[in-house]
ZAMARGU-4260 file (C-alpha; in steps of 0.2 Angstrom, whole numbers, plus 5000, padded with zeros to 4 digits):
<rodrens>
0) 5398/5346/5513 | 5413/5355/5523 | 5416/5356/5542 | 5432/5363/5547 | 5439/5365/5565
5) 5456/5376/5568 | 5464/5376/5585 | 5477/5388/5590 | 5490/5386/5603 | 5494/5400/5616
10) 5507/5406/5628 | 5521/5407/5614 | 5534/5421/5614 | 5537/5435/5604 | 5554/5433/5595
15) 5562/5439/5579 | 5578/5433/5571 | 5591/5444/5565 | 5594/5443/5545 | 5613/5443/5550
20) 5613/5426/5560 | 5613/5409/5552 | 5599/5408/5561 | 5586/5415/5547 | 5586/5397/5541
25) 5574/5395/5557 | 5565/5412/5557 | 5549/5412/5563 | 5540/5425/5572 | 5526/5423/5586
30) 5514/5436/5587 | 5497/5436/5598 | 5482/5439/5586 | 5466/5440/5593 | 5469/5430/5608
35) 5479/5418/5598 | 5497/5415/5596 | 5502/5414/5577 | 5518/5412/5571 | 5523/5424/5555
40) 5535/5423/5544 | 5542/5440/5534 | 5535/5439/5517 | 5544/5456/5515 | 5559/5454/5517
45) 5569/5455/5501 | 5575/5438/5499 | 5570/5424/5508 | 5581/5408/5513 | 5569/5392/5510
50) 5563/5383/5525 | 5563/5364/5525 | 5548/5356/5526 | 5544/5338/5528 | 5527/5332/5524
55) 5524/5311/5526 | 5511/5302/5520 | 5495/5304/5530 | 5489/5289/5542 | 5475/5278/5536
60) 5466/5275/5552 | 5450/5268/5542 | 5443/5254/5550 | 5444/5243/5533 | 5459/5253/5526
65) 5450/5259/5511 | 5453/5273/5502 | 5473/5268/5504 | 5477/5281/5488 | 5474/5297/5500
70) 5488/5292/5511 | 5500/5295/5498 | 5490/5310/5487 | 5485/5321/5501 | 5502/5322/5508
75) 5508/5325/5489 | 5495/5338/5487 | 5502/5350/5501 | 5520/5346/5496 | 5516/5353/5477
80) 5506/5366/5487 | 5520/5374/5498 | 5532/5372/5485 | 5524/5384/5474 | 5527/5396/5484
85) 5546/5403/5487 | 5546/5400/5507 | 5548/5383/5507 | 5558/5366/5501 | 5551/5350/5503
90) 5563/5339/5510 | 5566/5322/5499 | 5550/5310/5505 | 5563/5296/5500 | 5575/5302/5513
95) 5564/5301/5528 | 5567/5285/5543 | 5551/5280/5545 | 5534/5272/5540 | 5522/5284/5541
100) 5507/5272/5542 | 5517/5265/5559 | 5522/5282/5566 | 5514/5292/5578 | 5507/5310/5575
105) 5506/5315/5592 | 5519/5327/5596 | 5522/5319/5612 | 5527/5302/5604 | 5536/5310/5588
110) 5554/5303/5588 | 5562/5322/5582 | 5580/5316/5579 | 5573/5306/5564 | 5567/5325/5557
115) 5581/5335/5565 | 5595/5322/5554 | 5586/5328/5539 | 5588/5347/5544 | 5568/5350/5543
120) 5563/5364/5552 | 5544/5360/5551 | 5535/5343/5550 | 5517/5341/5543 | 5507/5324/5547
125) 5490/5319/5546 | 5478/5306/5549 | 5461/5302/5541 | 5448/5289/5542 | 5435/5285/5528
130) 5418/5279/5531 | 5400/5277/5522 | 5407/5289/5511 | 5415/5303/5523 | 5432/5306/5524
135) 5439/5316/5540 | 5455/5321/5540 | 5467/5329/5555 | 5482/5337/5550 | 5495/5348/5561
140) 5511/5359/5556 | 5523/5354/5570 | 5539/5363/5573 | 5556/5350/5574 | 5567/5364/5586
145) 5554/5369/5600 | 5546/5351/5597 | 5530/5359/5598 | 5511/5357/5588 | 5510/5376/5580
150) 5494/5373/5571 | 5482/5359/5569 | 5467/5358/5557 | 5450/5346/5556 | 5443/5344/5540
155) 5428/5332/5534 | 5419/5331/5518 | 5415/5316/5504 | 5428/5305/5502 | 5430/5310/5484
160) 5433/5329/5490 | 5451/5324/5497 | 5461/5335/5484 | 5452/5351/5490 | 5454/5346/5509
165) 5471/5345/5507 | 5472/5363/5497 | 5462/5370/5510 | 5475/5363/5524 | 5489/5371/5513
170) 5478/5387/5512 | 5477/5386/5533 | 5497/5385/5535 | 5500/5400/5524 | 5486/5408/5535
175) 5494/5403/5550 | 5513/5406/5545 | 5511/5422/5535 | 5494/5430/5541 | 5488/5430/5522
180) 5478/5413/5517 | 5484/5404/5502 | 5475/5401/5485 | 5477/5384/5484 | 5457/5382/5483
185) 5453/5393/5470 | 5451/5391/5453 | 5463/5397/5437 | 5455/5401/5422 | 5462/5401/5403
190) 5463/5397/5385 | 5464/5380/5377 | 5468/5381/5357 | 5465/5367/5344 | 5464/5366/5327
195) 5460/5386/5327 | 5448/5386/5340 | 5450/5394/5355 | 5439/5388/5370 | 5438/5394/5390
200) 5442/5383/5401 | 5444/5382/5422 | 5453/5370/5433 | 5459/5368/5452 | 5476/5377/5457
205) 5486/5359/5453 | 5479/5357/5438 | 5466/5346/5442 | 5449/5345/5435 | 5447/5355/5420
210) 5432/5359/5416 | 5425/5367/5398 | 5415/5383/5400 | 5414/5387/5381 | 5414/5374/5369
215) 5414/5379/5350 | 5423/5382/5333 | 5425/5400/5335 | 5439/5411/5346 | 5432/5413/5364
220) 5448/5423/5373 | 5452/5435/5389 | 5443/5424/5403 | 5439/5435/5418 | 5430/5428/5434
225) 5418/5438/5443 | 5424/5443/5460 | 5414/5428/5472 | 5419/5416/5457 | 5402/5409/5450
230) 5403/5418/5434 | 5417/5420/5420 | 5415/5435/5408 | 5425/5432/5391 | 5428/5439/5373
235) 5420/5428/5358 | 5419/5430/5339 | 5405/5416/5339 | 5392/5429/5332 | 5404/5437/5321
240) 5410/5453/5329 | 5419/5454/5345 | 5406/5453/5360 | 5407/5450/5378 | 5398/5436/5386
245) 5393/5432/5404 | 5392/5415/5409 | 5386/5408/5426 | 5396/5393/5432 | 5385/5383/5442
250) 5369/5386/5432 | 5378/5384/5414 | 5367/5400/5408 | 5375/5412/5395 | 5369/5430/5393
255) 5378/5443/5379 | 5380/5461/5380 | 5373/5472/5369 | 5387/5483/5365 | 5389/5500/5354
260) 5405/5489/5345 | 5418/5475/5345 | 5426/5471/5360 | 5443/5472/5365 | 5445/5466/5384
265) 5435/5464/5400 | 5436/5464/5420 | 5426/5464/5434 | 5423/5479/5446 | 5427/5472/5465
270) 5410/5471/5471 | 5405/5462/5455 | 5391/5475/5452 | 5400/5483/5434 | 5412/5477/5422
275) 5427/5489/5414 | 5428/5484/5396 | 5437/5493/5380 | 5427/5492/5365 | 5429/5500/5347
280) 5412/5508/5343 | 5419/5518/5328 | 5429/5502/5322 | 5447/5514/5324 | 5447/5519/5340
285) 5447/5509/5357 | 5440/5516/5370 | 5435/5511/5389 | 5418/5511/5397 | 5413/5505/5413
290) 5396/5496/5413 | 5382/5486/5424 | 5383/5468/5421 | 5365/5469/5416 | 5372/5479/5402
295) 5365/5495/5408 | 5373/5510/5411 | 5388/5511/5401 | 5399/5526/5402 | 5414/5532/5394
300) 5432/5534/5401 | 5444/5537/5390 | 5444/5550/5375 | 5459/5549/5366 | 5464/5544/5348
305) 5472/5526/5346 | 5470/5511/5357 | 5464/5511/5374 | 5465/5493/5381 | 5467/5481/5397
310) 5458/5489/5412 | 5461/5482/5428 | 5453/5489/5444 | 5463/5491/5460 | 5456/5480/5474
315) 5446/5496/5482 | 5439/5499/5464 | 5444/5516/5465 | 5456/5516/5452 | 5459/5505/5434
320) 5475/5504/5428 | 5475/5502/5409 | 5485/5502/5392 | 5487/5515/5381 | 5496/5520/5365
325) 5491/5541/5367 | 5512/5544/5368 | 5516/5534/5351 | 5518/5517/5359 | 5511/5506/5373
330) 5513/5512/5389 | 5504/5509/5407 | 5492/5522/5413 | 5480/5524/5429 | 5466/5535/5432
335) 5451/5536/5445 | 5436/5522/5442 | 5426/5538/5436 | 5440/5542/5423 | 5448/5558/5430
340) 5465/5560/5434 | 5475/5551/5419 | 5493/5549/5421 | 5507/5537/5413 | 5517/5527/5428
345) 5527/5517/5416 | 5544/5528/5411 | 5556/5514/5409 | 5568/5507/5396 | 5555/5499/5386
350) 5544/5506/5371 | 5533/5491/5376 | 5521/5489/5391 | 5508/5480/5391 | 5494/5469/5401
355) 5493/5478/5415 | 5486/5468/5429 | 5484/5476/5449 | 5488/5466/5462 | 5475/5460/5475
360) 5482/5467/5490 | 5482/5482/5481 | 5502/5487/5484 | 5511/5480/5465 | 5503/5481/5446
365) 5509/5468/5435 | 5513/5471/5417 | 5524/5463/5402 | 5537/5475/5395 | 5548/5474/5379
370) 5566/5467/5385 | 5579/5464/5375 | 5568/5454/5360 | 5554/5446/5370 | 5540/5453/5384
375) 5546/5449/5400 | 5534/5451/5414 | 5537/5465/5426 | 5530/5472/5444 | 5531/5489/5449
380) 5521/5501/5463 | 5505/5507/5459 | 5513/5524/5455 | 5525/5517/5444 | 5542/5516/5456
385) 5551/5501/5461 | 5551/5490/5445 | 5556/5473/5445 | 5557/5461/5432 | 5553/5443/5437
390) 5554/5434/5421 | 5568/5431/5410 | 5562/5419/5397 | 5569/5415/5378 | 5552/5421/5372
395) 5537/5432/5374 | 5530/5428/5394 | 5510/5437/5393 | 5494/5438/5402 | 5501/5441/5417
400) 5488/5437/5432 | 5492/5438/5451 | 5484/5425/5465 | 5472/5432/5477 | 5486/5431/5490
405) 5496/5444/5478 | 5514/5429/5479 | 5511/5420/5462 | 5510/5428/5445 | 5504/5415/5431
410) 5508/5419/5413 | 5511/5412/5395 | 5525/5408/5387 | 5531/5397/5373 | 5539/5381/5376
415) 5544/5366/5363 | 5535/5376/5351 | 5518/5378/5359 | 5512/5391/5371 | 5508/5385/5389
420) 5503/5392/5405 | 5517/5393/5421 | 5518/5403/5437 | 5533/5411/5447 | 5532/5418/5465
425) 5536/5437/5465 | 5553/5432/5477 | 5559/5423/5458 | 5562/5406/5467 | 5559/5398/5451
430) 5544/5396/5437 | 5534/5382/5438 | 5522/5374/5424 | 5504/5374/5425 | 5497/5364/5416
435) 5479/5352/5416 | 5482/5334/5417 | 5469/5330/5403 | 5464/5339/5386 | 5482/5333/5382
440) 5477/5337/5363 | 5476/5357/5367 | 5491/5363/5354 | 5491/5378/5366 | 5485/5389/5379
445) 5484/5406/5384 | 5478/5421/5397 | 5476/5412/5413 | 5466/5422/5426 | 5464/5418/5445
450) 5448/5418/5453 | 5447/5426/5471 | 5435/5415/5478 | 5429/5397/5474 | 5413/5385/5477
455) 5422/5367/5476
</rodrens>
């Protein structure tokens, strides 16, 4: 159970701070939207100076002081979530000058000098009450410089759901500051390998609550969650030839699609009513098809010698990006969703471009490009212009996947002799490892894919 109550504060003036001014450090924009005043960070700037945010432990106001660990955990989760986005720098909690359990959370009572000396620009504080298995959290976003409450949210759920509630608040912070909801309550699906067997898993944004989706000794790869997050399609060898399976996350029921040949790749359409799949019915040419999720209405879209694979729908469902070697080497192409108007869009210096992934906002396509001896993650406009390399790893970075806010790309690459999952924001502010906190016995992790929505 969850209950959310949002309060926004009126009456702020719209202002904008020029890039040439040193005040870019403090940049925020106030715009009236739907009669509310919201603060916006200019996420379209080429480079964004990181904004300093302090997140002290939450105050426990429970009658008997129960669930004391939530005080630290909720704040730590919010710090982790926001640090992944390239806009924020978390002020070191060891430098805080007050005890959060005794400090006021009301704006009128806060001693702002304690935060000003740390050069903090925003303060996120909160309190919580646990009673009869229910936790109620109130969390605030406060401007240090204006000494005003900008955003507050009240959240309620079972006491074991505090992690989700903290993620939910971090989502709300990003929605308020940038106008785009954060990805912190979504899930990532991935492949874990042990002893040659590869199985599908899913986990929360922070690498917690890992759950097995498949559990067999075969090879299960390329998970792709449905738009509503309730199902996942994937490729499996467990019955011999590669086939497409769809598993309902809530019920555990799995169905196998009846297809005319081995399957190479699968992805969902934005409406969730059909799939784009790569099949090799003649065991020679791999072509892209669409098919209803019940296995009906199979339609072939490509008709070329060679390999056509890795389809990725545009968010409006009208176009598909894919990989084809019809010109002699793998390159990124796009076509209309009915197969018409097929055209190549990668014309860089690389002879090998693969793993196309359309961003959820529709503005970019991510892909892996062979650069100086290794695959690197790149992004470009949907017409192939403005290409930009965003990783520079010693070993190949592969299988890019976007979070729902189109700010972060997850991929896998080798480190210390094993394949692991990493995240990088599109502003290239740094890579962060995204690994599950359990199943340490897994030898490698591959092919991350984010859900757009998720039930807890």
